[in-house]
N, C-alpha and C positions, 0 to 999 in steps of 0.2 A: 493720253495715250492708252489705248484698251491693252491689257495685257494678253499674252497667248496663254491659254490654258489647256493643257494635255491632261486626259484621264488614260492612265497605261492600264490596261486589262489583260489578263492572262492568268493561267492556271499557275500552281504552285511549281518552281524550277523552270518558267519560262523565260528568264531573263530579265524581268522588270528592273529589279535592284541592280544588277550589273550594268545595265543601261543607265540608270539614274546616277549610279556612282560616277560613270565616265562623264556624264553631262556636268555633274557638281565639280568634278577635278578641272574640267575645262574652264567653267566659271571662276573656280577658285584661282586658277593659272591666269587667267584673265585679269582679275582683280589684282593680283600680284604685279603684272606687268604693266597695269595703269596706276600702279601704286594706290589701289583703293581696296584693301582688303575688307572683309566683313560685309560684303553687299550680297551674301547668301544666307540661305536659312534651311537646315534639314530639320524636320519633326518626324520623330520615331515613337512608336507605342510605348515602348518599354526601356528601361535604364539599360538592361544587357543588349537590346538591339542597337540602341544608342552608341554603346562602348564597342560593338562589333563594327558599326560603320566606322567609329573614329579609327578602329585599327585597319580597316581596309582601305581607307582614304589614301595614306601616301603610297607612291609608286615610282618607277623611274622617272615619269615627267613631272612628277610633284613630291619630291623627297621630305619637303617640310610645308606643313599647313599652318598658316598664319589666320587667327579668326575663323575657323572652320564654322562656327554657329551651328553645331549639331546640338539639339535638345530633343527632350520629350515635350510633349505637349503642355503638361503640368510644370515643367521647368521653365519654358517659355513664358508661361503666365505668370509665374513666380519673378523672373527677370524683369517683366514690365512693372509689375506691381512695387519691386524693390527700387525701381529708378524714379518713381514718384516724388514729388517735393515732400508730401506728406504722406510716407509710405503706409501702406496698410498692412496690419501685421496679419500674420496665420493664426487662426484658432486651433490648436493641438486637439487630438482627440479626447485627450484627458480634460481640457477645459469645456471642450463641447458636452460632454457627460455631465460634467458639473452645471454648466449654465442649464441644461435641460432640467436637471434635477431640481435646481434653484426654482425654476419656471413652474416646474409641475407641483413642488411644494406650496409655492405661494398660491396657486389655483386651488389647491386642496384646502389651503387655510381659509381661502376667500370663498370656498363652498362652490366653486364652479366647475367641479369635477364630480359627476355622479355616476355616468355610464361606465368609467372605468375606476370607479372608486375601490373596488375590492383588490385591484392589482396596481393602482397608480404608484404606490410606494416602493414597488419591487424592482429588482434590478432588470428583471426580463421585460418590463414594461418600458424601460429605459431603452432597452436593445430594439422592441419594436418601434418606437417613436424615432429613435436615431436612424434606423435602416430605413423607414418611410419617407422622413424628410430628406434623406440623401437621394433616394430615388426621385422625388418630386423634384429637387434641385438639380439633378443631371438633366432632367429634361425641360429644365427652367419653367417650373410651373410654380407660380407664385401664389402666396397664401389667397390672395383675393380671386385668383382663377380656379384655385381648389374648391374654395366656399362657394363660389358662383356655380360651379359645376355639380357640386353636392346638392345645391338647393334646386337645380332644374330636373335631377333626377328623381326627386320625390323619394329618397330611400325611407324605409321603414326604420331606420336608426339615426334619424336626425340629430340625436342629442349625441351620438358618437361623432358625427361628422363635425358637429359644432366645437367639441372639445378638442379633436385633431387641429381643426383650423385655427383655434384659438392659440393652442401650443405652438403651432408653426408660425403664427403672426407674431407672438411674443418673442420667439427664437429669434427671427428675421430683424425686428426692430432692434434687439439687443445687439446683434451683430453690427447693424447700420450706426447704432449711435457709439458703440465701443471702436469703431472703424477696424472690425476684423472679419477676416473670411475663413470659412471653413474649406476642406479640400475639394468639396463641389462648387463653393462659391468663388473659389479663386477665379475660374473662367468668367463668371459673371463681371467681377470687378476689373479683370484684365481687359474683357471687351468694352466696358464702359470708358476705360483709360484710353484705348485705342481710338474708340470713338470721338474722345475728346482731344485728340491729336497727341496724346501724351505717349509716344513711342520709345522714348528712352535713347539707348544706344542703338536700337534696331529701327532705322526709319526708312530707307529706301533699299530696295533689293535688286540685284540682277536675275536671281533664280530663288525660287522657293521650291522645296521638294518636301512631299508627305509621303512616306513609303511604309508599308506594313500594317495599314488600318483596313478594317473591313467596313466600318461605318463611323459616323461622328454624332455627337450630341447637338442639340439644338443651339447652344450657346458656341459650340465649335464650328457650326456652320457660319454662325454670323462672324466669327473671327477669321474665317476662311474669306469670306466677302472683303473683310478690311484688308487683309494680307494681299489678296488679288489686285486689290487698287493700288498697292504700294511696290508692285513688282513688275519687271519685265515679261517673266516667264513663270508660270505656277505649273507643276507637274504633281500629280496624285495618282499613285498606284492603287488599284483594287483587285482583289482576286475575282475574277470573272471569265465567264467563257464567251467566245464569240456568237456561238449559238446556245441560247440557254437551254440546257438538257437536264440540269440538276438546279431546279427552281428553289427547292427548300434549303440546299447547301448554301447557294449564293444569295438568298433572299434579301439579307442585310446590305449586299453590296449593290445588288440591283436598285433598292430604293435609294440608296446613297448616291449612285449615278444619276438617278433622275433628278434628285435635289440639286446636286452639283451642277447640271446641266441647266438648271432652272434659276438658280440663285447667283451664280458667278457671274461676273461682268466680262464683256469680250466675247471673242468667239471660242467655244469649247469644243475641242476636237477629241475623239477617242482614237488611241492607239492601241491594236490588239497585238500581243506578242504570242506567237504560235510557238508551242514547245517543238523543239527539233525532233525529227522522228527518231525513236529511240526504243529498244526493247527492254530497257533498264526496268527493274521493279518500282522505282520511284517515279519514272514516266507512267506506268500503268495506273499505280494509287492516284497520281495527280489528276490523271484524265479521266479515270472510270470509276474511282469510290463514290457511292452513293448514286450512280447512273441507274437507270433502268435496267434491272436484270436481264431482260429480254434482249437489250442491244449489247450485253458485254460479251466480248470475245476473250474468253479466259486466256491469259498470257501463260507461254510454255517457259518463260525465262524468270526466275525468282532467286538469282544467284545472290543479290543484295540483302535478300531478306530472309529471317529465321524466326519461327513461332514454337514456342516452348509451353508444355504444359506441366506444372509441377506440384506435387503433392504438399500444400501449406505454404505459409506465407515464409517460415523461417527458411524452408528447403529452397523456396523461389529465390531468397536472397542470396543463398549460398550458390545457386546454379549461375545468377547474374554475377555475383563476384568471380566466379570460375571463368566466365565469357570475358569479364574486364581484364582477369590476370592474363588469358589468352592473348588479347589485343596488345597488352603491354609487353609480353614476351616476343611478339611479332614486331616490336618497334613502334608501335603507335604512341604518341604522346600523351600523358594523363589528359592534359587541357583539351585534347580533340574528342574526349569521351565525355559524354554525358548520360547519366542515369535518371529517367525521369518516372514520376508516379503521378496519378491525378492528384493525390494528397500525400505528402511524405509524413503528415501526421499520423495518417492511418496505420502506418508500420511502427510508429513510436520510436524508441531506441533501437530496434532491430537493425535499421540500415546502418548506423553509426558503428555499432557493436559488430556487425558482420563483416563490415569492409575494413575496419580497425584491425579485427583478428586475422584478416587475409592479408593484411600488410598493404592495403591500398590506400594511398593519400587522397583524400575525399574533401570536397568543400559542400556544407548542406546550405542550400540558398534560402531556405525557410527560416525566418528567425522565430525563436521560442519565447513562449510568455513567461513571465517572471515566476507565476506560481508554479512552474515546472521545476525549478531549483530548490533544493531541500534547504538551503540556507534561508531563503525567504519564506518557505513553509514553517521552520523553525521561529521566526519572528512573530508569524502569525499565532503559533502556538504558545508563545509567551502571553498574548492577549486572551486567548481562549482560556487559558487557565483561570484568570480572575473572571471572566464571563460564566464559566462554568461552575463559579463558586469552588474551585479547588475539587473538582472531582478527582477520583483517585487516577482514573485512566489520563484525564489532562495533567495532573501533577505529575506523574511518574513520565508522561511523554516529554516534559519538558526537563525534569531533573536527571533522567537517563539519557538525554540527548547529548551527542558528542558536542553539540554547540554550546552545551551549559557548562563552562569552566570557570566559575567566579572566584576572584582571588579573596575569598572569605576563610576566616580561620574557623568558621562553622561548617565549611563545606568539608573540611579534613580530607581533602584529595579524593572526593567521591564516597568515602566511607560513611559518612553522615547520610548519603542518599540511601544505602543498603539498610541501615539503621531505621530510618524513617519508614521505608517500604515494610520492613518487618513488623514495625510496631503498629502501623495502621492495619495490616492483615491481621493481626491479632486482636486489636480493639474492634474489629468490624466497623470502620468508620469508612465509607467509600465516598463521601462528600461533604462539603459545608467547611468554611475556613474557620469560622468561630467554633464551631463544633471540635474541630481537629485540633485546634490551639488549646481549646478548654481541656480536652481530653488528654493531650501530651502534658499540660502544665500539672494536671491533677496525678497522674500515673509517675510523673518523674518525681513529684515530691513524695508519693507513697512509696516508691521504689528506694528512694534515698533514705527515708526512715527506716525501712526493712533491711537495708544494707548497713546502716548505722547500728541497727540492734543486733546483728549478726555478723560482727567484723571478720571472723575467720571464714565465711562462707564466700568463696570465690565466685560462684555462679550468681549469688544476690549482687556482688559489686559489680559484675559485668552487665547484669540486667539493668542495674541503676544508670551504668555508664552508658549504654545503648539507649535508653529512654532519654537521658540528658542531652545525648548527642542529637536524637531526632527532634527534640523539643528546640534546641537552640537553632537547628537549622530551619525549622519551620517559623520560628519568630524572626529570623533574620530575612526569610523570603516575604514574610507579611511586612516587616518594615520597608523592603525594598520596592514592593508592589502596591504600597499605600496610595501612590499618585494615581493608580488605574481606578480608584473607586468614586472619584468626583466627576465633575462635569465640567469641561473645557472646550476652549475655541480649537478648530482644526489645527490651527498653526502651533498651538501648545502641545496637543496631543503628538504631533510630529516630533516634536523637541523631546517628549517624555518617551517616545518609542525608541529613538536612538539612543537616548541615556540609558533606557533599560536593557537594550541590546549589548551596549558597552559594559554596564555593570554585571551582567550575567556572563560575560567573558566570551561573547561571540566572536570578535576578532582575534582573540587569543587561540582560537582553532587553527588558524593559518600562521600565526605571527612567526613561529620558529620553523615554518615548513621550507623547503627548498623548492622553488617553482619547477626546477627542472627535473627533478626527481618525484614531485609529488604534484600531478597535474590537478587532481580533485582539489587540493588545497588553493592552488593558482585560481581555478576557475570560481571557487567559493569567495576569494577576495575580490577577483573580479566583478562578480555578479553584487556583491554588498556594496562596493563604491558606487556602481552604476544605480543600484536600488536607492542608495542615499541621494545620488544627485536626482533621480527621478521624484523622491519624496520632497526636495527642495523646490524642484520645478512645480510639483504640485501645489505647494504653499504659495508660491508666487502667482500662480494662476488663480487659485482661488481667491487670494487677496485682490486680485485685479478684478474679478467678476464681483466681488463683494462690494469693492469701491464704485463699480458702474452702478450697483444698484442702490448705492449711498445706504446701505444699512449693513450692520454687521450680523452676520449668521447667528443664530442662538447657540450656546454653549451644547455640546453633545456628550452623553454619556460614554462609555467604552463601547457598549454594542453598538450604538449608533455610528461612532467614529470607526469601528472595524468594518461595518457595513458600508459606509461610504468609501472607506479607503480601498476596500476589495472591489467596489463597483468603479471607482475610477482607475483602477490598475487593472481591470479585467483585459483590456484591448492592448496593454502595452507590452512591446515585446524587446528582445534583447539579442544581439548576434555576438558570439565570442568565437567566431570561425575565423581561421587564418586567412592569408591571401589567397586568390583562386589560382594564381599561377603555380604550374607544376602539380595541379591535383585535378581529380575526376569530379565534375559538378554533379550534384544531386538535386535536381530542381522539381517543383510542381509543374504540371502541364500547362498551366496558364503563364509560366514565365519562359515558354519556349517560343512565344510569338515572333515571327519574323526573323528568326536565328538561322545561321549556317552551321548546322553540327555534323561534322565528319562522321561520327560514329555515334548513334543514338540507341540506346536501350530504354525500353519503356515497360515498366512492371505492373503489377497489380490490375491486369486489363479483364477483371470478372464482370458480370453482369450488373453488379451495383455501381461500377465506375463509369461505364459510359453507355447509356446516358444516365446523368443522375436522376433520381427519383424527383418528382414534382411535389412540393410542399405547399399545401394550400395556404395562402396568406391570412394570417390570423386577423387581419384588418379589414382586407378586401378581396372577396373572392373573385373568381374569374368571371361570373356574371355581372358583379358590381364594377369591374374593372372595364368591362366592357361597355357598361352603360355610360361610365364617366368619360370613356374615350369618345364616345358618340357626342359628348358636349365640347369637345375640342382638346382633351387631355390626350396624352400619349404614354399612358400606364403600359407596363410590359404585361404582355400576356404569355399563358403557358404555351401556346404555338411557338411563340418567338423563342422561348427557353428551348425547345426541341430543335430549332433551327440553329441556336447558338451551341447547343451541345455537338451537333453534326460539324459545324465550322470548325470548332475548337479540335476535334478528334482529327480532321482533315489538316488542319495546321499543323498537329502535333506528328502525324504521320509522313507529312512531306518534308521535315526539316532535316533529314539525313541527306548526305551526299555520298557517303561510301558504303555504310552497313546499316541496317535496321534490325534489332532483335526485339521481339515482342514476348511477353510472357504473361501468364496468369495462374493464380493458385486452383488447382483442379479439386483440391480438398480443404476444406475447413479445419480450423483447430479441434471441431469436435468430432473430425471424420466424416462429416457429411460432404456429399459431392457438390462441387460448384461448377457453375457453366461459364463459358467466356462471355464478354460482352457481345452483344449482337453487331455491334459495329466492328468488333474484331472478325466475327465469322463473315461479315460482309466483305471485309478486306480479303480474308483467305480465299473467298469464292473468285477473287479477280484472278485468281491464278490456276492453272491446271494441277489435279491432284499429285501427279508424278513431279511437277515442279516444285510444289509447296505443300508439304504434309506437316501436321502437329507433332512435335517431337516431344515424347513423354520422357521427362527427367525427373530426378529427385526419388527419394523413398521415405516412408516412415521409419524405416530401418536407419538407426543413428550412426552405423557404419558406414564411413565414406568408401566410394570406390578410389583406387589408386589415383585415377586421372581427376578426380574430383578433389583431392587434398588441398586444401586452402590454406589453413591456420594450424597453428601449433597443436590446438586440440585436436584436429582432424589426423594431424601425423601421429599423436600420442595413441588415439585409437586404433589406427591403422596398423602401429606397430604392435599394440598389444595381440590384435587378431592374428597377425603374421606370426607372433611368438607362439601363440596357442596351437598353430598348426605346424610348430618344429620348424619356422623360418625367423632365426633371431636377428638375422642380418639388418634390418631397419631398425630394431629395438637397440640395437649395439650403436648403431650411428645416432641415434637420439640421445644416448647416454652421452656422447661427445660433446653435445650443447651444454654449455655451462649453465645457461637459463633453466635447461630442464632437467639437471642432474637431481635436484631436490624432489621434483615430481616423479622422476623414475625410481628414485628410492621409495617413496611413498606408494607408488604402484606395486613395487616389489613385495613391500611389507603388506599392502591389501590383498595381493596375490596368496603370500604365505597364509593370511588368515581366512581367505575364501576356501583353501585347501582343507585346512583344519576343521573349519566348520562344516564343510558341505561334502568332503571325501574321507576325512579320517574318521575311524570308529571310536565311539567313546567321546565324553567331553574332554575339551581343550583348554589351554589358556585363554582362548578367545571366547570361552562359555563359562567363565566363572572359576576356572581353576588356577590357582595362583601357584605357579611352578619357580619363578625366578628365586635366586637365594634372598636378593633384597627384599622380594614381597614375603617370603617366608620368615624373615626376621621382623619385618613390620608387622606381620600379623601376630606373631609370639608376643612382640612388645605391646600390642594392643589388647591381647588376650592372655597376660601372664598367669603362672598356676594359682596366684592369689586372687585372679578375678572372680568376681562373684556373678554368675549368669542369672538373669530373672526368668521367671517362669513364661513371660510374655516374649522374651527374646527366643527362647527354645522353641515355642510354638510357632513363632514366625518363621524361624529356621526351618523347621519341618515344613511349613505351608509354601515357603517360597525363599529358598536359599540366597537368591540373587537380591530380593529385596532386602533381606537380612544384610547382607554385603553392602548394599546402596546406602541403608540407614545406619547400621551399627558400626560399619568399618569406615565407610567413605564419609558418613555424616551427612548424606544428602537429605535436605528436606522439601517435601512438596509444598509450594508456598500456598498458603490459606487465600481464597480470595477475599477481597475485602467487603464484598457485598455481604448484607445481612441475610443469612439462613440459619437454618438449624443446626446448632453444633452439638451433635450426638456426645462427643466427648465431654464437653462442659456440663451437659445434662446430667451423664452418669456421674461425674465429679461431684455436682450438687446432691444428686440423690444418696450418694456414699457417705458424703460428709453429714447429710441430715439425718441418715438413719444411725450413723455411728453415735453422734450427740444426742439424738432422741432416746437410744438405749442408755446411755450414760445417765441422762437425767431421770428416766424412769428407774434405774437401778438404784440412785440416790434414795429414791421414796421408800426402798427396803423391801417391798413385797413384789415378789417375782410374777404375781397375777396382773400387777399393772402393766406388765410388758404386751399383755395381750387382750387389754381391754380397749376395744375398737374405738369407743367414742374417745377416751382419753389419748389413744395413740393418733387418731386423726386430728384431733385439735393441737397436740404439740407439734405434730408433723406441719402443720399450716403455720404455727407461730415459728418455727424454725425457718421454714421456707420464706416467710416474711422478713426475717433478719438476714438471710442470705442474699435475698435478691436486694436488699437495702444496700448491702456492702459492695455489691457490683456497680461500676460505673455505667450510669445510663445518660447518654449525652443527648444525641438527637431526637427529634418527636418520633421519627420512625423506630427507633431503638426503643423507645418508651412502649410504643404499640406492641411491638414484638415481644418485649420482655413481659408485658401484661398477658400475651398469648401463651408464652412460655410458663410464666406462672398458673395459668389456668390448668395447663396439661399436668403441672407437678402437683397442683393441688388434687386434680382427679386421680393421679396415682397415689397420693396420700391417701386417700380414701380407700383405693383398693389395697394398699398395704395393710391399713387397719383391718379390713376384712380379711386379708389372708392370714393376718396375724392370730386372728380369733379362730378361723379354721385350722392353723398350725397346731395352736394350743390344744383345740379339741382332739385333734388326730393324736397327739402325742399324750395327751392326758389319759386316752385309752390304751396307748401302748404302753407307756412307762408309768412308774408309780406316781408321778405328778409332771405338770408342766415343766419344758425345759427351763433351765437356768442358762443366760447368756454369761458364759465365762471367759470369752475372747470377743473383742470389738477392734477392728483394724490392728490385728496383732502382727508386727514388723518381726522379720528375722533377717539379719545381714544388714547391709549398709543400703537402706531403703531410701530413695531420693524424696526430698520434701523436708518439711518442718519437723523435727522429733517431738513426738507427745511426751510430755513429762510424766503424764499420768499412766503411761504404757510401760510395761516392762519391756527393756530390749533384749532380743534373743541373738545370738550369734547365728551365723550362716549355716545352711544344712550340708553335710558333706556327704557324697555319694562316690563309691569307688575307692580303690586303696592304692598306695604307691603312687606311681607316676599317673596312674588313671584318676587319682583324687580330683573330685571337682565341686565347687562351691556353688551353692545356690540361695539367692535371696529372693523375698517376696513378702507380701502382705495379706494375711488371711481375714476375710471381711468378718467372719463371724464364728464363733465356736459355741455351740450349745451343750450342755452337760445335764444328764438325768440318771435314771436307774431302772431296772427291772428286777423286782425281788432282790433288792440289795446290791444287785451287779451294776455297777457305773458304766454308763455308755456316753458316747459323745457324737454329734454331727458336726461335719465341716460343711459350711454354707458360703457360698459365693452369690453376692447379688449381680442379677442380670437385668439391665434396662433394655437391652435388645429382645429379640423374638426367638432367636435360635439358640440352641444348647447341644454341647456334644453329646453322641450318641454313647451307648455302652461299648459297642466295639472300639469306638475311638479311644475311649478311655482304658480299656484293657490292654489294648496293642500299645498304647504310648503315645498315640498320635496327638492326644489332648491330654497332656500331663499335669496340667494344673492343679486340679482337685487332689490328684494322687499324692503330688509333692507335698502339697499343704497336709495331707494325712500322715505322710512320714515324718514331716516337720514337726507336728504336733506332738507326735509319740516320742520322737527321738530328741527333741529340744524340750521335752517335759513342760510343754504348754499346759497340759492337764495332768490330773492325778494319775500316777504310774499304773493304778489298777483299772483305769477305765478302758473300756474297749470302743472301737469305732463302730457306731451303729449304721450311719450312711454317709455318702457324699452327696452333696445337692446344691441345685441352683435355685435361687428365689427370683423367679420371673415376675418382676414388679408389675409389669402392665398387663399380664395374662392370669396365670393360674397360682402364682405363689411358688410355694415349695415343690420341687420336683427330685425324685431321686433316680437318675439315669441307670444305676446298676441294679434297681429294684425291677424284679419280672411282674408286670401288672398281670400277668397270667394268674398270679398267686394272689389270693385274697387276703390273705396275712402278711403283713410286714415284717420281715425279720430282719435281724442284723446281718451285715456283710459277711459272707461265708469266709471260712478260713482259706478255701482255694483262693477266692477273690483277692483277699489281703495278700496272700503270699505271690499270687501273679503279679499284682500292682509293684508290690516292692521288689521282687526278682526283676521284673522288667525294667524299672526304673534305676535299679542299682547298676545295670549294665548299660541300658540306652543313654542315660544324661552323660556319662563319662564319654561314651561313643560320639555323641553330638559334639561334644566340647572338644574332643580330639580332632573331630573332621573340620571344626571351626578353626583351631588352631594349625590344622595342617593347609588351609586356606582352598578347601572344598566347599565352593558356591555355585553348584550346577544350575544351569537356566532351565528349570522346571517347577512348574506351579500345581499345585493342589486346586483343581477347578472348585472343589467343593467348599473352600473357604470364602466366605462372602465379605469378609473385613479387609481382604487384600486391597491396596491402592491400586485402581488401574493405571495410574501415571506411570507406574514402574513397568507396567508391560511393554510400553514404547521403549524403555532404556534397555531392557534384557532382550527384545525382539523375540519373544518366545514364538510367535508364530512359524518364524523361519526354521527353528530347532525342532518345532512340532512335525514338520514335513519329513524330517530325517530321523526321527525319534526310534522307529522301528528297524528301518533298514541299517542305520548305522549304530544302533544300541546306545542312543544318548539319553540314558535313564540311570538313575541311581536309587535304589531302594534305602533311604535314609534310616528306615526302622529296622533293617537287618544288620545285626551286630555281628561281625565275623568272629571265628574261633580264637582262643587265646594264643595259638601259633600266628596267626595272621595279624592280631592285634599287636602282638609285640613286635613283629617286623615293622608294621607302620610306625609304631611309638619310636624305634631305633631310628628309621629314616627321617621321622621329624626331628 
């Protein structure tokens, strides 16, 4: 008996689906009455459309449906295959990639891949091959057909054709021999089973319905032929017009109808469903979208439609969220609302973030890749650590990760991580596992020896402890990661990976968390459990494929395993979404096919969304595809893509039944204008301008309008804005919300700070002025009367009080980068140490002239430099190279110093009775940090000021030279400078640079030189430039004369009051945010801490500046002391 075949055509909304549902209900009812259920079959294009059909089937006449047999085409094929006596198993995407990888690797090893040789081992090549094979199989183009067509067109790239054919053929043979089918091959296998009469539970039908399809693949047409022979009636709906006015839009369906009429048995009739006359927006879109513009009569009615242009993606989502909340307030059920985008991935986390903040329950229909989740990225970071040979960045990314919580005593609750970070920065080792371990071991032993040598030095003990902690943690990490250094089978690597994750404490991150109050911990646990399942599944699939090849894959090193694992997991996704019921659905446009959606919102309709830009195929271009199609293939062409884009847009725009809201971002994230999709413009033109105009919404201004307030964030911002305008009502209401009370208190505190910084004259407690009693007590305890200030501290305070506060009060240090670079501080220490020892050795020879013999000075400098460098730990080869370069620089400096010494000797041999004698080298006064030199006399601190103003100063004078002129003794105070800049005479005289002047006063008052010796000059020895310079000497005078009495008196009187004044300011907690821009050695990192640029804007208008060099009179000073 020939079946009755009906092709139901009509535009969207014409009633095809409703008619088919009625037919299907009658068939189901008839089957129940005859006690023969299961004699019907309904095929839908998507899972969602299938679910909607099942929801709509029950009715008054059919309250219960037994065996409704509603499937997707894929699920129908799966049902047939599962019913076979020897079921053919599916080939998961993961297995497909591994199979293709093994095939390609075998061909590479056999030397059969040359055209793709440079990329054949890459993941990108697998993507190309997998996609191309899928396309061929969708159109049932067999390997031999493809090979034949390639041979007939005479392509210039025959080698490419042969290699692709070979890979495809090997792949198909493997699937056949393994009795597996991929996602495209399931239709082939199902078709073959049906041809062999293996119908399983679905054998004879009264009615078969296919609804929601626009066309079919080659294999699906063959299945339809087989289905038609098994049913009394076959109904197929297609989106088509009675008179073809929109050929491009319905091109696929036109071809499909012709094929169906040709191939299906029996009488094929076409039933056209004409849309009921209606002036609705949906009817206008359904009947006129993409029609000839000359024939379109714009509709005056667009009540169901709204188009919004919004400034930026974030604003667009907020506007759409506002529209959804409006619908919910009007009583619309959440499940009746769908928000769609061309691709939700293009909006990232903004969708979930915005809707959640707005309090909208939502369901994201797009599954997410595993690599998106931080817990999975942490697992791969564990492997990357070993691959990068413990680079500093990879090491700290693991150790600082919240997912690294091992139960190791060496971990010390995370304190050992900080120790390791500091030590590696100090040692300048930024990579190399062996170098790191060797350096830590050496430095740990050296520190332990020094600590034992000086048992009373707490700083030495702390340094030894820190090095020991760092070394023990690194050693434990090395022990646990030893397994990563070998070559293992894939299954063994998976076991190692899971074991390592457990050893590193990954599951401990969420072990004690409450899933009800900590959703992130709950999500991490779920992802980790699913990820482990995926790993075990990967192992099983890999072993199955290897068993098929009857050979075991060679062991992999860690890099190979990581690359393979990433490749296998690339397409794997996970869904952690709750149930859809009671939630707004957020879907991709492709998921809307054949759905009935009461309220549809479509966002992101910019020019890049519809149509998608055509990407040229990397394997075969448009010309090649056309040539292959002339040989009987059916490859997709660019023109077909345009037709598919139009049809997809049409299907999306006609899915609504109550309201359609469309939006697009009119401004990009960079502020550039964006244009709507040309398809959207075409849709707008279907309506008269007064009926439908594009509403401009959203602003770059973050302040929401009252009617746009969606979230607590918006409410908070709006409340603050109204409060500033003198309307506190909303702010007081916000304060009643318990969840926002802490936030409100923070806002009030921030407001108080802003007023103080930007409206109140003078510096305030928010700009470095410690005013609270607790802070005052703490600062006095930090700097008691017996505290000894260093000259460096005082100069830093004058240059940048806030940096002094951060470093000397709070103890904040700028972490040194671990990368090898010039360490100017260490270079200066080397030079100072060498020069001190050099002078000591030359003095031991007895003749002061030896101090200035260039050849001897240079030779001894180089010898001491060699010893100094040898004492430093040099681990890596790069360190050795850089140390060699540093040594060369210092050798050059040694030569310069030798020449400078001769020049200095000649100069003072002419000025003085004879060349100067060095009477002081590295002369300490006060408690100077560092190892005490037993050969040096220890002087007490220098005292300046009297009574409560008494201030103690400590320091270390690099060098004191003594000589005489006509019997009168004179001395020079010398400070070695390895940098290029030196203070000016003005800076020294005003006290802005007080180091040398303090050294002069200390040398005289502490009797470091003979009592009858007078100061000759204060000088800097610029080692890399000109040698000895005297800032206070006027170079307009040819004759160098001793310091004048006026200068000496000025220096002494200035510092006598200035230093106690500075100490008093420090003890009062005066650390204003102001910077001496002329000081080059200030650390720029602290500029971001003090935010000096903000203060600079108000410096003059609000008087935010303090002259630290200005010492108030005795009355004011006594008042400030009493207040303190």
